[in-house]
C-alpha positions in Angstrom: -16.1 1.1 11.3 -14.0 1.4 8.2 -10.5 3.0 8.3 -10.4 6.8 7.7 -6.8 6.6 6.4 -5.5 4.1 3.9 -2.1 3.5 2.2 -1.2 1.0 -0.6 2.4 -0.1 -0.7 3.7 -1.9 -3.8 7.2 -3.4 -3.5 8.1 -4.2 -7.1 10.3 -6.9 -8.7 10.1 -9.4 -5.8 10.3 -13.1 -6.6 7.4 -15.3 -5.7 9.6 -17.0 -3.1 10.7 -13.8 -1.4 7.1 -12.3 -1.5 5.8 -15.5 0.1 8.4 -15.2 2.8 7.4 -11.6 3.5 3.7 -12.6 3.6 4.5 -15.4 6.1 6.5 -13.0 8.2 3.5 -10.7 8.4 0.8 -13.3 8.8 1.0 -13.6 12.7 0.5 -9.8 13.0 -2.3 -9.8 10.5 -4.8 -11.8 12.6 -6.5 -9.6 15.1 -6.5 -5.8 14.6 -8.3 -3.3 16.8 -11.5 -1.8 15.4 -10.7 0.7 12.7 -7.4 -0.9 11.7 -6.8 -3.3 8.8 -4.1 -4.9 6.6 -4.4 -6.8 3.4 -1.5 -8.5 1.7 -1.1 -10.1 -1.7 1.3 -10.8 -4.5 0.4 -9.1 -7.8 2.5 -9.7 -10.9 5.9 -9.8 -9.3 5.1 -7.3 -6.6 4.3 -7.5 -3.0 1.3 -5.4 -2.2 0.2 -4.3 1.3 -2.8 -2.1 2.0 -3.0 -0.7 5.5 -5.9 1.2 7.1 -6.3 3.1 10.3 -8.6 5.5 12.0 -5.9 8.1 12.5 -2.7 9.1 10.7 -0.7 8.2 13.8 -2.2 4.7 13.9 -1.6 4.2 10.2 2.1 5.3 10.4 2.8 3.0 13.4 1.2 0.0 11.6 3.1 0.7 8.3 6.4 1.2 10.2 6.0 -2.2 12.0 4.9 -4.0 8.8 7.8 -2.6 6.8 10.3 -3.7 9.4 9.0 -7.3 9.1 9.0 -7.1 5.3 12.6 -5.8 5.2 13.8 -8.5 7.5 12.1 -11.2 5.4 13.5 -9.8 2.2 17.0 -9.6 3.6 16.8 -13.1 4.9 15.8 -14.4 1.5 18.1 -12.3 -0.6 19.0 -14.0 -3.9 
C-alpha cells in the first residue's frame, strides 16, 4: 500500500560532509518500515532532502519528528 500522506523536507545550504553525516545518522532507521510508511533521503545541489510517507497524519508527524531529531543532532555534531 502506498502512503496516503507525504511530506518533502529540503534543508538548504548544507555541505556535502554534513549532509552525508545526517544521511548516515538516519540510515539505521531507514531499513525496515511498517507497511504504509516510507522514507527516502538524498543530497540535491547543496541541500539535504528527505521525503517521508505514512498512512495517517499522526504516523507521518511521528516519523518526521524522529527523523528531524536525528538530522539536528548530526548537523550540530558536524557544525563548521
